[in-house]
N, C-alpha and C positions, 0 to 999 in steps of 0.2 A: 333590199328592204327585209331581208330574213332576220328574224329576232333571235334565232338560235344557230349555232354552227351546223354545218352539213352533217358532221359526224353524229350529232344528237338525232338528227332526222333519220339517219341510217340505223342508229341503234334502236329507235322506236319502230322502224319498219322491220328489223330483225326479230324483235319480240313478237310483233304482230304475226309474222310469217311462222314462228314457232307455234303459236296458237293455232293458226290455220293448219299446219301440218298435224297437229295432234287431233283436229276434227275432221281430217281428210278433206280440207277445203283446197281447191287449186286455183280458183280465181275468186277474189273478194271485191264486191261491189259496195262502195261507201257513199252514201248520200247525206249523212250527218254532217253538218258543216264544221262542227267542232272536230270530229274525227279526220276530215279532210284537212283541216288546219294542223292538226297534230302530226300527221305523217307527211304533209307536203309544204306547209306554210301558207296555203291559199287562204287570202283573207279579202273579201269583197262583199258589199251588200248586193249578192246576185242570187242568194238562195231562194228567191221567190220564183225563179224559173228552174227548170230541171238541169242539175249538174252532177257529176259523179267522179269519183276517184276509183280507178281499177287497180287492184294489186294483183299481179300475177306471180304465183309462188316462185316461179323459176327466172324471173326477170329482176334486174338490179333496181329499176326505178318504177314508181307508179305511173299511171297515165291519167292525166286530167282530162275530162270530157266536158265541155259546157257551151254556152252560147257564144257565138262568134265575137260579139262586141266585148266579151269578158275574157277572152284569150289574152289580151295585154295585161289584165290585171293578174293572170296567172304567171305571166313572164316576170312581172314586177314582184310578186310575193312568193314565188315557190323556188325550190332548189331543182326543179326538173329540166332536163334539156328541152329545147324548142320543139323537137320532134315528138316528145311526149306530152305535148299540150296540143290537144285536138278539138278544135272548135266545129260545132254544127251550124249549118246556115240558119238564117232567122226565119225561114218559112216553116221550121220545126216548132216555133214558139206559139203556144196556145192555137195550135192547128187542130182541125177536125179530120185532116187527111192523113196526118203522120204524126209520130210522137218522138221525142228525144231518145227514148229507149230503143226505137227503131235503128237510130244512128249507132247506139251502143251496141246492139246485135251485130250490125255490119262491121264494126271494128273488131269485135271478138271473133267473127268469122274470118276476117282477113288475117287474124293473128292465130288462126287454127286452135281457137278455145271453144269452138261451138258444141263440142261433145264433153266438156269437162265438168268437174264437180264445182258448181257455182254457188256463192252464198251471198245474200243480200241482207241489209238491215231492215227487216220486215216492219219493225215497230218504230222506226225512226220518223220524226215529224215530217220529214221531206221524202219519204218514200210512200208513194200513193198505190192505190188499188190498180190504176191504169199502168203504173210502172211494172208491177208484177204481171199484168196481163200481157203488156207488150213484150217483155222479156221472155216469158215462157212460151208465147206463141212464136216469137222470132227465132227462139233457140230450142226447138223441141227435142233435140237430141242430148241437151245437157240435163244434168241432175241439179235440181235447186234445193237450197236448204236455207234456214234462217241463221243469220250470224249476228243477230241483235246484240249489242253491247260488247262484241268481241274486243273491239278496239278501246271501248270505254274502260274494260278491265285492265288493258295495258296501261292507261293513263292514270290509274288510281294512285300509284306511288310517283310522286313528282321528283323531278331533277332539282338540283340546288338553284339553277337559274329560274326555273318555274316558281320555286318558293320565293325567290327575290321578287319576281313579278307579282305575286300574291301579297307579299309585304307592301309593295308600293300601292296596291289596290287598297289594302287596309289603311294606309296613310291618307288616301283619298277619302275613304268612307269616314274616317275619324273627323276630318274637316266638314264632310258633308253633313253628317249627323249633327254635329254641333251647330251648324248653320240652320238646319231645319228646326232644331229645338229652340234656337234663338228667335227665329222668325214667327213662331207660333204664339198668338196672343188673341183674346177675345176682340171681336170686330174685324179680324184679318180674314181675307178670302183663303180658302184651301188652296186654290190654283196658284195664288201668289206665292205661297210658301213652296209649292213644287217647283215653281219657276226658278226660285232660288236654289233649290236642291239641285235642279238640272245644271244650273250655272256651276255650282261647286263640283259636281261630279265631273264636269267636262274640262274645266279650268284646271282641276287637279292641284298640285302644290307648286311652289316656285321652281322646283327641281325637275318636275315631269308633269305632263298633262294626262287627263284621263280619257277614257273610251266610253262609248255608250254601253250601259249595262243591258243584260239579257231580259231582265224584267223592269218594267217601269216602277217608279216609287209608289208603294202601297201605303195610303195614309187615311184609313177610315177614322172617323171621329164620332164621339157621342155613343148612343146605342149601337151604331154601326161597327164599333170595335168587337162586338159579339160575332161578327162575320169576318173570317179571313179573306184575303185577296181582293178586297175592294181597293179602289184607286182613289181618286178625289173628285170633288165637284167645285163649283164656284160659290158654294155657300160659305157664310162666315161663322167663325169659331165662336163659342158662347162660353161664358164662365160656368165651370163645372164640367166641361166637355173632357173626357179622357181623348187622347189622340195617340194611335199607334203609328210609328215610322218604321217601315221595313224597306231597306234599300241596299245598295251595294256600291262599293268602289270597284272600278273596272280598269285594269291597265293591260293593253295589248291582249284583250280578250280574257284575261285572268281575272276572277272576281273574289271579292272579300265581303260577303253579305253581312248584314248587321241590323239588328231590330232593337228599339227602345220605345217605351211608353211614357207619355207626358199628360199630366192633368193641369188644366188650366184653373187655377184657383185651389181650394181645399180639397184634397181627395177624400172620398168616403172611406170609413174604416175598413169596410170589407175589401175595397180595392188595395188598401194598404197591406192587408193580410194576405191577399192574392199575390201581391208583388213580392213580399217576403218569402211566401212558400215557393214561388218560382225561382228566386235567386238562391235560396237554400238548395233547392233541387239541381240547379246548374252547378253550384259548387261542389255538390256531393258527386256529381257525374264528372266534372273535371278532375277531381282528386283521384279517381281510380284509373285515368286514362294513361296507358303506357304500352310499349310493344308487348304483344303476346295476349292481350285482353280482347275478347270478342265484342263485337258491336252490341250484342244483346245485353251484355253486362253492364255497359255504360247506360243503357236505357233502364236497366233494373235499379241501378243506383238512384237515378232520378225518380223513378216511380215509388220506391220505398220512402224516399225523403218527403215527397208531396203527400203520401198517404197518411203521414203522421199528422197533418193538417186537415185531413178530410177530402182531399182533392184527388181527382182522377184524370187521365188523359188517354184517349183511346188511340190517337194517331201516332206515328213515329215522332221522335223528337229531334232527328237530324238526318243528314245525308252528305255523301261525298260531294265535293264541289271543286271548282277550278275553272279550266278553259271551257267556254261556251259561248253560244249564240241564241238569239231569241227562238223560242219563248222561254227558256229555262236557264238558269245557272247551275243546277244540280246535274251530276254526272250520270245518274241512273244506274248506280251500281251498288255499293254498301249503304245500308240505312241503319240508323240507331234505333232499333225496335226489337220487340220479342222475336226469337226465332232466326235473327240474322246472325250466323255463326262467323262471319267474316273476322279474321284476326288482324288487329291493328298492326301496321308496320310503320317504321319512321318515314316521314315525308308523306303520309297520307293527310289529306286536309278535308275537314268536315265543317259544315255549318250546323251548329247545334241550335235549333229554334223550338224550345218546349212552350209554345204558346198555349194558353188556357183561355178558352172562350166559353163564358156562361151566358145566360139568357138575355142579360140586359148590358153586359160589357165584357171585355176581354182584355188581356194583357200579353204583350210579346216582349221578351228580353232574349236576345240571342248573342252567340259568339261563334266567329269562325276560328277554329284552331287547327294547329299542326301537331301531328304525333311526332315527338322527338325521340332520342335514344333512351331516355330515361322518364318521360312523362308527356306532357303536351305544352305548347306554346300558344297563348291566345293572341290572335293577330292584331286586333285593333285595340286601342288603349282609350276606351269611352267608359266613363264611370257606370258600373253594374248597379242601377238603381231605378226607382221610379222617380222620374223628374217632375218637379212641380214648378209651375209658373205663377 
């Protein structure tokens, strides 16, 4: 079930170890499911229990440690030898007497790693306070440090096959977005539109199916469009409602997010003006993207454009995206915002989502783009406009 050749996994591991060596790390503990997938191929809905990928700087392969019943998933989805797949017994699961990190400590002691320089992803969603307590108490002679986002930064430049997966995700989001827009009418329940969106996301195209996205479809309507990150209700759409659709296509865990805004009936002039300003700003930002440009320069082009129409936006306008698991499709590395001096390189992928939310309504129009050798490539082909139903 490997989606990439073993040589690509080994190349990723080599780059990770180079970063470990530069930071003086001898043992890297990975709990971020996306980073586990990136280095090993592991792919299962098992991240609700503790699991970890251990990278020893002097060993050829990582070690997967997880719940016993998930060891077979590791054998199916990873490139690791069977002896590098170490399951812990089920009495470690949600126990008040023992913790899975106690098992990890036992493994590291057996491998003579108990006094090494060990780093863990302290700010990962799936690294808990108890993880830290159990590890530091179980390995008192080790030196612990924070390796948060170390692997994330290795991931930021995509391989050609990763780009192909994102292009497939973009094809899925094209179909899904148009399906959602098509289904929105006055009198239709929000939940029924989302049901159609889910069907389109998972059925994919005739050539390939889709995966579950890391974020559920976000579809606020009416005045609720002034708040980002709302989902849906069972209420019916009304004439005059603006509706934001923010969703993604996903293929083998690689995402292509996309947002568009729809108005049921005639839009208010001020919403049309806001949409025009947003589109002009996106176009201005896309126009300057090329290798060698800093992330903050992209945001500045957007900001200067919308300021001409009297608008401002405080939050970032985009972030690196690609491989991920719930609850996020962002990579937690580079952002398109003031002060981010990350230099764009070919095959970096970003979701540019410069939403503007005012007191009574908001608008979102976004694009996922790839940095090319000479500029950028917008991944999905959906009209960049305010849709009117």
